[in-house]
C-alpha positions, 0 to 999 in steps of 0.5 A: 440312397440307402436310407431315407428320412421323411418328415410329414409336416403340418399339411398331413394330419390324422383323423382318429374318428375316421381312421384316415389321413387328412390333407391340408393344402393351406399348410403346405410350405412348398408353394412352388409345387402348386405353380401351373394349377390355375384354371383347374376346376377343383384346385383343392383336389389337385393340391391334395394329389400333388402333396400325396404324390410328393410323399409317395415319391419320397417314401420310395427313395430308400433302398434299405429303409425308411424313417418317418417322423410326423409333426401331427401328434395323432398321426405320429401315435397312429404310425407307432401303433402300426409298427 
């Protein structure tokens, strides 16, 4: 792949006060991604790691470049500030 487009959905938001990402596993649409996590002590932490890992993998796919769109308005504004 030359370019990759990634949409950061409602499971990835931004907290302006702490200037950090907020992961909301309850808003993650790929329920199959959480298969097999039964019996894990801290399920929410495992779900956050799965979401962040999938985002990390997708963002590294583009050889020539990456396009990002954030559905969360605050995150979208912060990303534009960083450009």
